[in-house]
C-alpha positions in Angstrom: 12.9 -36.0 4.5 12.8 -33.1 7.1 11.0 -34.7 10.0 11.5 -31.6 12.3 10.5 -29.0 9.7 7.5 -26.9 10.8 5.0 -26.1 8.0 3.3 -22.9 7.8 -0.2 -22.9 6.7 -2.5 -20.5 5.6 -5.8 -19.6 7.1 -8.0 -22.0 5.0 -5.4 -25.0 5.3 -5.3 -28.0 7.7 -3.7 -26.6 10.4 -4.4 -29.6 12.8 -1.9 -32.1 11.3 1.4 -32.5 13.1 4.2 -29.7 12.7 1.8 -27.5 10.9 1.3 -23.9 12.5 -1.5 -21.7 11.1 -0.5 -18.2 9.9 -3.4 -15.8 9.6 -1.7 -12.5 8.5 -4.0 -12.3 5.5 -7.2 -12.0 7.9 -5.7 -9.1 9.5 -7.8 -5.7 8.6 -4.8 -3.1 9.0 -1.3 -2.9 7.6 0.2 -2.3 11.0 -1.6 -5.7 12.2 -0.2 -7.6 8.9 3.3 -6.5 9.7 3.2 -7.3 13.4 3.3 -11.0 12.3 7.0 -10.8 11.8 6.9 -10.8 15.8 6.0 -14.5 15.3 8.5 -15.2 12.9 11.0 -13.5 14.9 10.2 -15.9 17.8 10.9 -18.8 15.5 14.2 -17.9 14.9 14.9 -16.7 18.6 14.9 -12.8 17.5 12.3 -11.6 19.2 14.0 -8.5 20.3 15.0 -7.7 16.7 11.7 -8.1 15.4 9.9 -6.1 18.2 12.1 -3.0 17.6 11.6 -3.4 13.8 7.9 -3.3 14.4 8.1 -0.4 17.1 10.4 1.5 14.4 8.1 0.9 11.4 5.1 1.8 13.4 6.4 4.9 14.7 7.2 6.1 10.9 3.8 5.2 10.1 2.4 7.3 13.0 4.5 10.2 12.0 3.2 10.2 8.6 -0.4 10.3 10.0 0.1 13.1 12.5 1.7 15.1 9.6 -1.5 14.4 7.6 -3.6 15.3 10.5 -2.0 18.6 11.0 -2.2 19.5 7.4 -6.0 18.7 7.1 -6.9 20.2 10.6 -8.3 23.4 9.0 -10.2 22.1 6.3 -13.7 20.8 6.0 -14.8 17.3 5.3 -15.9 18.2 2.0 -12.5 19.5 1.0 -10.4 16.7 1.7 -8.4 15.5 -1.2 -10.2 12.9 -3.3 -8.9 10.0 -5.1 -10.2 7.9 -7.6 -8.9 4.4 -7.3 -10.0 2.3 -10.2 -9.0 -0.3 -12.9 -10.8 -1.9 -15.9 -11.2 -5.3 -16.5 -11.5 -6.4 -20.2 -14.9 -8.1 -21.0 -16.3 -7.0 -17.8 -15.9 -3.5 -16.7 -14.7 -0.9 -14.2 -13.7 -2.3 -10.6 -13.9 1.1 -8.2 -13.1 1.3 -4.7 -15.7 0.6 -2.0 -14.7 2.1 1.3 -17.8 2.0 3.6 -15.4 1.9 6.7 -11.8 3.1 6.6 -10.3 -0.5 7.3 -12.6 -2.0 4.5 -9.6 -2.3 2.2 -6.1 -1.3 2.4 -6.5 1.6 0.1 -9.1 2.9 2.5 -6.7 2.6 5.4 -4.1 4.6 3.6 -6.5 7.2 2.3 -7.6 7.8 6.0 -4.4 7.7 7.4 -3.5 10.6 4.9 -6.5 12.8 5.3 -7.9 11.9 2.2 -11.1 10.1 0.9 -11.6 7.5 -1.8 -14.2 8.1 -4.3 -16.5 5.2 -3.7 -19.1 3.4 -6.0 -22.5 4.5 -4.8 -24.6 2.2 -3.3 -26.7 0.4 -5.9 -25.0 1.5 -9.0 -23.4 -0.9 -11.4 -23.4 -4.7 -11.5 -22.0 -7.6 -9.7 -20.5 -11.1 -10.5 -19.5 -14.0 -8.6 -16.9 -16.5 -9.3 -17.4 -20.0 -7.9 -16.6 -21.5 -5.7 -15.9 -18.3 -4.2 -18.8 -16.9 -2.7 -17.3 -13.1 -3.0 -19.4 -10.6 -4.8 -17.5 -8.3 -7.0 -19.0 -5.1 -8.2 -18.2 -3.2 -11.7 -19.4 -0.1 -13.4 -20.3 0.4 -17.1 -18.2 3.2 -19.0 -21.1 5.6 -18.6 -21.6 5.0 -14.8 -17.6 5.3 -14.3 -17.3 8.5 -16.5 -19.9 10.0 -14.2 -18.2 8.8 -11.0 -14.7 9.5 -11.9 -14.3 12.5 -14.6 -13.8 15.2 -11.9 -11.4 13.3 -9.7 -8.0 15.2 -9.8 -5.9 11.9 -8.6 -6.3 8.5 -10.3 -4.7 5.5 -8.9 -5.0 2.8 -11.4 -3.5 -0.4 -9.3 -2.5 -2.3 -12.5 0.1 -2.1 -15.1 -2.4 -2.0 -18.0 -3.2 1.6 -18.2 -1.3 2.3 -21.3 -3.4 -0.1 -23.3 -6.7 1.0 -21.6 -6.0 4.6 -22.6 -5.2 3.5 -26.1 -8.6 1.8 -26.2 -10.9 4.5 -24.5 -8.9 7.6 -25.4 -11.9 9.9 -26.2 -13.5 9.1 -23.1 -10.4 9.2 -20.7 -9.3 12.4 -22.1 -12.5 14.1 -20.6 -11.2 12.9 -17.3 -9.7 15.8 -15.0 -6.8 13.5 -13.6 -5.8 12.6 -17.6 -5.8 16.4 -18.4 -3.8 17.2 -15.6 -1.5 14.3 -16.0 -2.2 13.0 -12.6 -2.4 9.3 -13.0 -0.6 6.9 -10.9 0.0 3.1 -11.3 1.5 0.7 -8.6 4.9 -0.4 -10.6 6.9 2.1 -8.8 8.9 -1.2 -8.0 8.4 -3.4 -11.0 5.3 -5.2 -12.1 5.0 -7.6 -9.1 6.3 -5.6 -6.2 3.1 -4.2 -5.2 1.8 -7.8 -4.4 4.8 -8.6 -2.6 7.6 -6.1 -1.1 4.8 -3.4 -0.2 3.4 -5.6 2.7 6.8 -5.3 4.4 6.9 -1.5 3.7 3.5 -0.4 4.7 5.0 3.1 6.2 6.6 3.6 2.9 3.4 3.2 1.0 1.6 5.6 3.4 4.3 8.3 2.9 3.9 7.9 -0.9 0.1 8.4 -0.7 0.3 11.5 1.7 2.6 12.8 -0.9 0.3 12.4 -3.7 -2.4 14.2 -1.9 -0.5 17.1 -0.5 -0.6 16.3 3.4 2.9 15.5 3.9 5.4 17.6 5.6 6.3 20.2 3.0 9.6 20.8 4.5 10.8 17.1 3.8 11.3 15.9 0.4 9.9 12.3 -0.2 10.4 10.3 -3.6 7.5 8.2 -4.4 8.5 4.6 -4.2 5.5 2.7 -5.1 2.9 5.0 -6.9 4.4 5.7 -10.5 3.4 8.6 -12.3 2.2 7.2 -15.7 3.3 10.4 -17.6 6.5 11.1 -16.0 8.2 8.0 -14.3 9.7 4.8 -15.8 8.7 1.3 -14.7 10.5 0.8 -11.5 12.6 -2.5 -10.5 12.9 -4.4 -7.2 16.8 -4.2 -7.9 18.9 -7.4 -7.5 21.0 -9.1 -4.3 24.7 -9.5 -4.8 24.5 -12.9 -2.7 28.2 -13.7 -3.8 29.5 -10.1 -2.5 27.8 -10.8 0.7 25.1 -8.4 0.3 22.4 -10.9 1.8 24.2 -10.6 5.2 23.5 -6.7 5.1 20.7 -5.1 6.9 18.0 -4.0 4.2 17.2 -0.6 4.5 13.7 0.3 3.2 14.1 3.4 0.7 12.2 6.5 1.5 11.5 5.3 4.9 12.4 8.4 6.6 9.3 10.6 8.2 10.1 14.1 9.7 7.4 15.6 12.1 5.5 18.5 10.6 5.0 20.0 14.1 8.0 20.1 16.2 8.4 19.8 20.1 11.3 22.0 20.0 13.9 22.9 17.6 16.7 20.8 18.3 18.3 18.5 15.3 18.0 15.5 17.8 14.3 15.7 17.7 14.2 15.8 13.7 16.5 12.8 13.6 14.3 11.0 16.4 11.8 10.1 13.8 14.3 8.4 11.5 14.7 4.6 11.6 17.4 3.8 14.1 17.5 0.5 13.4 17.0 -1.4 10.2 15.8 -4.9 9.2 16.9 -7.3 7.0 13.1 -7.6 5.7 13.7 -9.1 2.5 12.8 -12.5 4.1 10.0 -10.8 5.7 8.6 -9.5 2.4 8.9 -13.0 0.8 7.1 -14.3 3.9 4.2 -12.0 4.0 3.7 -12.3 0.2 3.6 -15.9 0.6 1.3 -16.1 3.3 -1.1 -13.3 1.4 -1.7 -15.8 -1.3 
């Protein structure tokens, strides 16, 4: 029906067929590289200039938060870095805990390194593993006892799922001994609703970074950042991605990522122009980009 249509195929799909174009954004190892694929989509719509400007603006904000974190942690020893417990529980299996042998091993490792923090990693050889054929990927899990020893002293816990409440109710006696729970310093990823984390965050990697830096205290203390993605289990309601007023013409208006501003911690001079220079001068209608990135990451 559409002989001129181009079919975008994932990295494991057949890309040799006529009118198929391979998209391998999901194979990239960093948030920046994944986001840069909007340059290709921009080219398809003859909007290379806009896409390149958006890429540059977003990366500039990302670089800003990294430099703020570096300045904040410049005088501390490696062992004094903020520690983050990144873990969730799978019923009937066990605890899935982050593993960061390198800074780019997973997206959460990248964000932690970006913010001058450290992810508490499952020790080599601890736990048990499972595979789920036909995938050859090996997944590691910890028992309750192993997880207790690993995570009980962490002051910040990010639980990347929507199931923490049910989990807490079933394991209250154990979890009440965790410092993060005692300090009410547990966060999940429902800041933009139950499903936004797996979709829209791919188009807002700079905001995710600002969120994490704020959590661990390596952001600019003179600039207030309201967390958008990491929701406090104790203090924040489950968020929402919002709606689009199509009939009112909102779909034609540039999408402005909330909380995307980054103000440098170390200024070259005191001019207001320098402060504003870190702000995003051009905004992209990236609702479409988010949808495309979400689709190709599946």
